[in-house]
C-alpha positions in Angstrom: 7.9 34.7 0.5 7.4 38.9 1.9 4.3 39.2 3.6 3.2 42.1 1.1 3.3 39.3 -1.3 1.4 37.0 0.2 -0.9 39.6 1.0 -1.7 40.6 -2.4 -2.1 37.2 -3.2 -4.4 36.3 -0.9 -6.5 39.6 -2.7 -6.3 37.6 -5.6 -7.0 34.6 -4.4 -10.4 36.1 -2.9 -11.3 37.6 -6.2 -10.7 34.6 -8.1 -12.6 32.1 -5.7 -15.4 30.6 -7.9 -18.7 30.8 -7.4 -20.2 27.7 -5.5 -22.2 26.2 -8.6 -26.1 25.6 -6.8 -27.9 22.8 -8.6 -31.8 22.2 -8.2 -32.8 18.4 -6.9 -34.4 17.9 -9.9 -31.8 18.5 -12.5 -29.4 15.6 -10.4 -31.9 13.2 -10.3 -32.9 13.7 -14.0 -29.1 13.5 -15.4 -29.1 10.1 -13.1 -32.1 8.8 -14.6 -31.6 5.3 -16.1 -27.7 5.6 -14.8 -24.8 7.7 -16.3 -23.1 4.8 -19.2 -23.8 3.6 -22.3 -22.2 1.1 -24.6 -21.3 2.5 -27.7 -20.4 -0.1 -30.9 -16.7 0.5 -32.5 -18.5 0.0 -35.9 -22.4 -0.4 -37.0 -24.3 -3.5 -37.3 -26.5 -1.9 -40.4 -26.0 -4.5 -42.7 -25.8 -8.8 -42.8 -22.2 -8.8 -43.7 -21.7 -6.6 -40.3 -23.7 -8.8 -38.1 -21.8 -12.1 -39.8 -18.6 -10.3 -38.5 -19.3 -9.5 -35.3 -21.6 -11.8 -34.0 -22.0 -15.7 -35.7 -20.4 -17.1 -37.5 -17.3 -14.7 -37.4 -17.0 -14.6 -34.3 -16.3 -17.8 -33.7 -12.8 -17.8 -35.6 -11.9 -15.4 -32.9 -12.9 -17.4 -30.1 -11.2 -20.5 -31.6 -8.0 -18.2 -31.8 -7.9 -16.7 -28.1 -8.5 -20.5 -27.2 -5.7 -21.8 -28.6 -3.1 -18.3 -27.8 -5.0 -16.8 -24.6 -2.5 -13.8 -25.2 -4.4 -12.9 -28.4 -7.7 -11.7 -25.9 -5.8 -8.6 -25.7 -5.9 -7.6 -29.1 -9.0 -8.8 -29.9 -11.1 -7.9 -27.1 -11.8 -5.1 -24.8 -10.7 -6.7 -21.6 -7.1 -5.8 -21.6 -7.9 -1.8 -21.6 -11.0 -2.3 -19.4 -11.1 -1.0 -15.8 -13.1 -2.6 -13.1 -14.4 -0.1 -10.9 -14.9 -1.9 -8.2 -16.7 -1.1 -4.5 -18.7 -3.0 -1.6 -20.5 0.4 -0.7 -18.7 0.4 2.8 -17.2 4.2 3.1 -19.1 5.8 0.3 -17.8 9.6 -0.4 -19.2 11.0 3.3 -22.0 8.8 3.4 -20.4 5.9 5.4 -21.5 2.6 4.4 -24.8 2.9 2.2 -24.4 -1.0 0.6 -23.7 -1.3 -2.8 -26.6 -1.0 -4.4 -26.8 2.6 -3.5 -22.8 3.1 -4.0 -23.6 2.2 -7.7 -23.8 6.0 -8.9 -20.9 6.8 -7.7 -19.0 3.5 -9.5 -20.8 5.2 -12.6 -19.6 8.4 -12.5 -16.1 7.1 -11.5 -16.3 5.4 -15.4 -17.5 8.2 -17.0 -14.0 10.4 -15.3 -12.3 7.3 -16.6 -13.6 8.0 -20.2 -13.3 11.8 -20.3 -10.3 12.0 -18.2 -8.2 8.8 -19.5 -10.0 7.9 -22.5 -10.2 4.5 -20.9 -13.5 2.1 -20.8 -14.5 1.1 -17.5 -17.4 -0.9 -15.5 -19.0 -0.1 -12.4 -19.1 -3.5 -10.7 -20.5 -3.1 -7.0 -20.3 -6.7 -4.1 -23.2 -7.2 -2.0 -20.7 -8.1 0.1 -18.3 -6.9 3.0 -15.8 -10.2 3.4 -12.0 -10.0 2.1 -12.5 -13.5 1.3 -15.4 -13.1 -1.1 -14.2 -10.0 -2.6 -10.9 -11.7 -3.5 -12.3 -14.6 -4.9 -14.9 -12.7 -7.2 -12.2 -10.4 -8.1 -10.2 -13.6 -9.1 -13.1 -14.9 -11.5 -13.9 -12.0 -13.0 -10.1 -11.1 -14.3 -10.5 -12.6 -18.0 -13.1 -9.7 -18.5 -11.1 -6.6 -17.1 -7.0 -5.3 -17.8 -6.9 -2.9 -13.8 -8.8 -2.7 -11.3 -10.1 0.4 -9.3 -10.8 -0.2 -5.7 -13.2 2.1 -4.7 -15.0 3.5 -1.3 -13.8 0.2 1.3 -13.6 1.4 4.5 -10.7 1.3 6.6 -8.5 -1.0 7.5 -10.2 -3.5 5.6 -9.4 -1.7 2.2 -5.7 -2.4 2.9 -5.8 -5.8 3.6 -8.4 -6.4 0.4 -5.8 -3.7 -2.1 -2.8 -6.1 -0.8 -4.6 -9.4 -1.5 -6.1 -8.3 -4.9 -2.6 -7.1 -6.1 -1.6 -10.6 -5.2 -4.0 -13.0 -6.8 -4.1 -10.5 -10.0 -1.6 -10.2 -12.6 -3.0 -6.3 -13.6 -2.7 -3.1 -12.4 -4.7 -2.3 -9.1 -5.3 0.4 -7.1 -7.0 2.0 -4.3 -7.9 5.5 -5.5 -8.7 6.6 -2.1 -5.6 6.0 -0.5 -3.4 6.3 -3.6 -5.2 8.6 -5.8 -5.8 11.5 -2.6 -1.8 10.5 -2.0 -0.7 11.7 -5.3 -2.5 15.1 -5.5 -1.8 16.0 -2.6 1.9 15.2 -2.7 1.3 17.3 -6.1 -0.2 20.2 -4.5 2.7 19.5 -1.8 5.2 20.4 -4.7 3.7 23.5 -5.7 3.1 24.7 -2.5 6.7 24.6 -1.9 8.1 25.9 -4.7 5.6 29.2 -4.2 6.6 29.7 -0.8 10.5 29.2 -1.8 10.0 26.6 1.0 12.4 23.4 1.2 10.1 19.7 1.4 12.4 17.7 3.2 12.5 20.4 6.3 8.3 20.4 6.9 6.9 19.4 9.8 4.1 17.8 8.7 0.5 17.0 10.9 -2.0 14.2 9.4 -5.4 14.6 10.7 -6.7 11.2 9.7 -5.6 7.6 9.9 -7.8 5.9 7.9 -7.2 5.0 3.7 -5.9 8.4 2.8 -4.6 9.4 5.5 -2.1 6.5 5.4 -1.4 6.6 1.3 -0.5 10.4 2.2 1.9 9.4 4.4 3.7 6.7 2.6 3.9 9.0 -0.5 5.4 11.9 1.2 7.8 8.8 3.6 8.8 7.9 -0.3 9.1 11.9 -1.5 11.8 12.3 1.7 9.9 13.8 3.8 10.8 12.5 7.4 9.3 14.5 10.0 5.4 13.3 10.0 2.7 12.7 13.2 -0.3 11.1 12.0 -3.5 11.6 14.4 -6.6 9.4 14.9 -9.9 10.2 16.9 -8.1 9.5 20.0 -4.8 11.6 19.1 -1.2 11.2 17.7 -0.6 7.6 16.6 2.4 6.9 18.7 4.5 3.7 19.8 3.1 2.5 23.0 -0.1 3.9 22.9 -2.7 1.6 23.9 -5.7 0.1 21.3 -3.5 0.4 17.9 -4.9 -1.7 15.0 -1.9 -3.7 13.6 -2.0 -1.4 10.9 -1.5 1.8 13.1 0.8 0.1 15.2 3.3 0.2 12.1 2.7 3.3 10.8 3.9 4.7 14.7 6.8 2.9 14.2 7.8 4.9 10.9 6.5 8.3 12.0 6.1 10.8 15.0 10.0 10.9 15.4 10.0 13.4 17.9 7.9 11.5 20.6 5.0 13.8 20.9 1.7 12.3 22.8 -1.5 14.2 23.1 -3.6 15.2 20.7 -4.2 18.2 17.7 -2.8 21.1 20.1 0.7 19.3 20.9 0.9 18.1 16.8 0.1 21.5 15.3 2.3 23.8 17.5 5.0 25.2 15.3 4.1 22.7 12.4 5.0 23.8 8.8 1.6 21.6 7.1 -1.9 20.5 8.0 -3.0 17.8 6.2 -6.5 17.1 7.3 -8.3 13.6 5.7 -10.8 12.8 8.0 -14.0 14.7 9.0 -13.1 16.2 12.7 -12.8 20.1 13.0 -10.0 22.1 13.8 -10.4 25.4 15.7 -8.7 28.2 14.0 -6.9 29.1 17.3 -4.8 25.9 17.0 -4.3 26.8 13.0 -2.8 30.1 14.8 0.2 28.1 16.9 1.3 26.6 13.5 4.6 28.0 11.7 4.9 30.9 10.1 4.3 30.7 6.1 2.4 27.5 6.5 0.2 25.3 4.6 -3.2 24.4 5.1 -4.9 21.2 3.2 -8.3 20.9 4.7 -9.6 18.0 2.6 -12.8 17.1 4.6 -16.0 17.6 2.0 -18.2 19.3 2.3 -17.4 20.6 5.1 -13.3 21.8 5.3 -11.4 20.8 9.0 -11.6 24.5 8.7 -12.9 26.9 6.7 -10.4 28.6 4.4 -11.5 32.0 5.3 -10.4 31.0 8.8 -7.1 29.0 7.8 -5.7 31.9 5.1 -5.5 34.5 8.8 -2.7 32.1 9.5 -1.5 30.2 6.3 -0.2 31.3 2.9 -1.7 28.6 1.0 -4.7 26.8 1.6 -6.2 24.0 -0.6 -9.6 22.1 -0.1 -11.2 19.4 -2.0 -13.9 21.7 -2.8 -14.3 23.2 -6.5 -15.9 26.4 -5.1 -12.5 27.5 -3.6 -9.2 27.7 -5.3 -6.2 24.8 -5.1 -9.1 21.9 -5.5 -7.4 18.8 -4.4 -9.0 16.2 -6.5 -8.1 12.7 -7.3 -9.5 13.0 -11.0 -6.3 14.6 -11.6 -4.8 11.4 -11.1 -6.6 8.0 -11.2 -7.2 8.1 -15.0 -3.4 9.0 -16.6 -2.2 6.3 -13.6 -4.4 3.9 -15.0 -3.9 5.0 -18.3 -0.4 4.7 -18.2 0.6 1.6 -16.3 -2.0 -0.3 -19.3 0.0 1.9 -21.7 3.4 0.5 -20.6 1.5 -3.3 -19.9 2.9 -2.9 -16.1 1.6 -5.6 -13.7 1.7 -3.6 -10.9 1.2 0.2 -9.6 4.5 1.1 -7.8 5.5 3.9 -5.4 8.3 5.4 -8.0 5.1 6.0 -10.8 2.9 7.5 -8.1 5.6 9.8 -7.6 5.7 10.4 -11.2 2.3 10.9 -11.4 2.5 14.0 -9.0 5.4 15.3 -10.4 3.7 15.4 -13.7 0.4 17.4 -11.9 2.8 19.9 -10.3 4.2 20.4 -13.6 1.4 21.5 -15.6 1.1 24.2 -13.8 4.1 25.7 -14.8 4.7 29.4 -14.8 1.2 29.9 -13.9 2.3 28.7 -10.7 0.5 30.9 -7.3 -0.5 30.9 -3.8 -4.2 30.3 -5.4 -3.0 27.9 -8.0 -0.7 25.3 -7.0 -2.2 22.6 -8.7 -4.4 22.6 -12.2 -7.9 22.4 -12.9 -9.5 19.5 -12.5 -10.7 19.9 -16.1 -7.7 20.9 -17.5 -7.4 18.6 -20.4 -3.3 18.4 -20.1 -3.7 16.6 -17.2 -4.6 13.2 -18.3 -2.0 12.7 -20.8 1.0 14.0 -18.8 0.0 12.1 -15.9 0.2 8.9 -18.3 3.0 9.8 -19.8 4.7 9.7 -16.8 3.4 6.8 -14.8 4.3 5.0 -18.4 7.9 6.3 -18.4 8.2 5.0 -14.6 7.0 2.1 -15.2 9.7 0.9 -18.0 12.5 2.4 -16.0 
């Protein structure tokens, strides 16, 4: 892309930036009063006949049938299409460990997004325990109630163990959205950024700032897509083999990344890098972004404060994305998880595989189509085409 093209695109990006929506506290609390969810009936209970069908005595016939053949629960209850949104409140948004009760408004919001963008019913479940054994046991005991599990806002590294164990224990789709939803949308955005810049994704040198849930999952999906030069940083610097103090998850990650054997910190990692992916709360000085390669890409996803302000990043980067809605290129998990779960449930999948996640990312990118630009590398979170496209792609990947 020529310098003039990049400059004109940046001018257009500035013009189309969405103004930040200011919402007063009173309006926020009023909208949440009594919770954000309710249960609606599929048909009214307004006659004696309707009552006898929906409840006693009619319901007993359905219960007897399911008792004889448990597979009938998928047809005659909502469980097969119900997503459990599960959290222990240990890593909620940017608020940290705020506990189960305080996390419930977020889980209710997640359920609202499932309904709006995936057409799926879901139920928020917050657990007053951080013990992995107790969390897994609880979900095993609740399994007849739901058809899929969306793990949410569970702190790292516990989230890796909990997700692995829940996947192993249950015969239904399970995904920790903080990990994989983020990774799917990041890959979609990188597909858009590399296409608009006419770059070969496989030749990119990528720096991932953050070795928690999102950072590890993003690294994994980029590796699965064929990017080999990825350097990951945590609060202590570059995650590298031989570095003291690495937990088992980071030690394993070090063995699959940093092929050039870099050591040090952000300065050493960013020099001549093509992509900066920020999924941590740490700030990145502008002068370090300036050392990146020409036509570089910056995804500063920390909320509410990006690792570097987009206006500063745009001085050096050809494509800039954030997690915020008031700047172009919002990388938002809602582009992924409703369609991923919808597709997995439509296909009757027992697992959400890496192939399905990559298919979801490619579907998100495909929706952009001819509107692709440096300020439009992913669709809007409100684009109604995204959920169906992702669901279809995930279902197809599940069956192939």
